[in-house]
Backbone as CSV, one residue per row, in Angstrom:
resi,resn,N_x,N_y,N_z,CA_x,CA_y,CA_z,C_x,C_y,C_z
1,MET,73.221,120.001,191.084,72.077,119.122,190.964,71.812,118.808,189.484
2,VAL,71.793,119.830,188.663,71.581,119.613,187.237,72.757,118.844,186.649
3,GLU,73.979,119.186,187.104,75.162,118.500,186.605,75.086,117.009,186.902
4,GLN,74.628,116.674,188.099,74.516,115.267,188.480,73.500,114.554,187.611
5,ALA,72.407,115.205,187.293,71.386,114.601,186.442,71.945,114.350,185.041
6,VAL,72.709,115.305,184.527,73.312,115.139,183.205,74.287,113.973,183.221
7,LEU,75.129,113.908,184.259,76.069,112.800,184.366,75.352,111.461,184.467
8,ASP,74.283,111.416,185.241,73.524,110.169,185.376,72.976,109.705,184.030
9,VAL,72.429,110.638,183.258,71.890,110.288,181.945,73.001,109.792,181.025
10,LEU,74.120,110.512,181.008,75.220,110.120,180.127,75.781,108.755,180.499
11,ILE,75.999,108.522,181.780,76.588,107.257,182.215,75.651,106.091,181.951
12,THR,74.361,106.275,182.171,73.424,105.168,181.943,73.275,104.842,180.464
13,ARG,73.624,105.759,179.580,73.509,105.510,178.139,74.811,105.013,177.515
14,LEU,75.875,104.927,178.305,77.139,104.428,177.780,77.058,102.925,177.542
15,GLY,77.795,102.466,176.556,77.870,101.034,176.298,78.810,100.366,177.296
16,GLY,78.762,99.062,177.360,79.588,98.303,178.286,81.076,98.496,178.068
17,THR,81.487,98.592,176.807,82.901,98.783,176.505,83.392,100.128,177.034
18,ALA,82.584,101.170,176.852,82.965,102.500,177.327,83.082,102.529,178.851
19,VAL,82.180,101.858,179.525,82.235,101.810,180.990,83.490,101.068,181.446
20,ARG,83.798,99.935,180.811,84.994,99.177,181.180,86.260,99.982,180.922
21,LEU,86.325,100.669,179.775,87.485,101.506,179.488,87.619,102.641,180.504
22,GLY,86.519,103.260,180.853,86.543,104.336,181.838,86.993,103.853,183.205
23,LEU,86.490,102.711,183.624,86.904,102.157,184.911,88.370,101.747,184.892
24,GLY,88.813,101.202,183.761,90.232,100.851,183.626,91.112,102.092,183.734
25,TRP,90.710,103.161,183.073,91.453,104.426,183.119,91.489,104.968,184.560
26,LEU,90.375,104.845,185.269,90.311,105.278,186.664,91.292,104.475,187.522
27,VAL,91.317,103.162,187.326,92.240,102.308,188.090,93.687,102.674,187.786
28,ILE,94.000,102.901,186.511,95.365,103.303,186.146,95.731,104.607,186.844
29,GLY,94.811,105.557,186.890,95.067,106.830,187.554,95.311,106.675,189.047
30,ILE,94.545,105.828,189.694,94.726,105.601,191.132,96.056,104.919,191.395
31,VAL,96.410,103.940,190.576,97.700,103.259,190.733,98.837,104.258,190.522
32,TRP,98.737,105.092,189.495,99.782,106.091,189.229,99.906,107.066,190.399
33,LEU,98.777,107.502,190.949,98.816,108.397,192.112,99.484,107.710,193.295
34,ALA,99.209,106.427,193.485,99.859,105.688,194.574,101.368,105.620,194.358
35,VAL,101.792,105.460,193.105,103.225,105.386,192.806,103.908,106.720,193.088
36,ILE,103.339,107.831,192.580,104.016,109.120,192.732,103.916,109.680,194.146
37,THR,103.002,109.159,194.964,102.917,109.603,196.359,103.532,108.582,197.316
38,LYS,104.248,107.605,196.741,104.905,106.564,197.543,103.914,105.884,198.493
39,GLY,102.862,105.364,197.897,101.848,104.656,198.684,100.970,105.589,199.483
40,PHE,100.717,106.779,198.973,99.887,107.802,199.610,100.489,108.313,200.917
41,ARG,101.826,108.216,201.061,102.496,108.708,202.266,102.910,110.172,202.136
42,SER,103.137,110.631,200.908,103.496,112.033,200.694,102.374,112.709,199.904
43,PRO,102.280,114.023,199.994,101.179,114.704,199.300,101.319,114.611,197.779
44,ALA,100.207,114.669,197.115,100.205,114.644,195.653,100.820,115.935,195.126
45,PRO,101.487,115.886,193.978,102.057,117.104,193.411,100.957,118.120,193.118
46,GLU,101.296,119.372,193.293,100.332,120.442,193.090,100.432,120.966,191.661
47,LEU,99.298,121.169,191.013,99.264,121.740,189.675,99.145,123.248,189.823
48,ARG,100.192,123.957,189.414,100.175,125.422,189.474,100.004,125.952,188.071
49,LEU,99.055,126.829,187.895,98.788,127.414,186.589,99.205,128.871,186.600
50,ARG,99.706,129.338,185.474,100.016,130.754,185.337,99.051,131.327,184.311
51,SER,98.642,132.539,184.520,97.671,133.129,183.610,98.364,133.573,182.334
52,GLY,97.655,133.453,181.233,98.188,133.853,179.943,98.178,135.365,179.804
53,GLU,98.768,135.838,178.735,98.853,137.270,178.535,97.538,137.851,178.055
54,GLU,96.782,137.106,177.269,95.513,137.602,176.753,94.413,136.590,177.009
55,GLY,93.255,137.092,177.328,92.080,136.245,177.457,92.048,135.362,178.688
56,GLY,92.991,135.508,179.592,92.983,134.724,180.811,93.283,133.256,180.617
57,ALA,93.834,132.879,179.465,94.172,131.476,179.240,95.284,131.071,180.198
58,ALA,95.266,129.833,180.621,96.283,129.355,181.560,96.903,128.085,181.014
59,GLU,98.161,127.884,181.336,98.849,126.651,180.965,99.697,126.218,182.142
60,PRO,99.957,124.925,182.285,100.772,124.466,183.406,102.180,125.051,183.337
61,GLU,102.720,125.333,184.521,104.103,125.797,184.571,105.029,124.646,184.233
62,ALA,106.108,124.951,183.549,107.080,123.925,183.202,107.891,123.568,184.437
63,SER,107.945,122.289,184.751,108.720,121.857,185.907,109.908,121.011,185.482
64,GLY,110.071,120.842,184.201,111.158,120.030,183.695,111.395,120.387,182.248
65,PRO,112.079,119.530,181.524,112.337,119.834,180.123,111.037,119.889,179.331
66,ARG,110.955,120.830,178.429,109.758,120.980,177.597,109.838,120.005,176.432
67,LEU,108.716,119.395,176.136,108.642,118.474,175.023,108.225,119.241,173.775
68,PRO,108.729,118.852,172.622,108.328,119.555,171.401,106.859,119.315,171.104
69,THR,106.204,120.326,170.589,104.807,120.194,170.230,104.664,120.251,168.724
70,ALA,103.648,119.575,168.230,103.432,119.521,166.780,102.599,120.686,166.316
């Protein structure tokens, strides 16, 4: 309930450009999900996290080649 109130306040105070960018990003995400699920016919890929060695930090499991990090 409190979270919803905070979101409502934040969204109503956003400028028009921020709202358009956010909606555009949402549309891109939905289109990408449709592509990787072959038109929503197969289930979405599952994100599996492994726990870190200290502090309970988690990072995604590698499912392919690792990219170099800076």
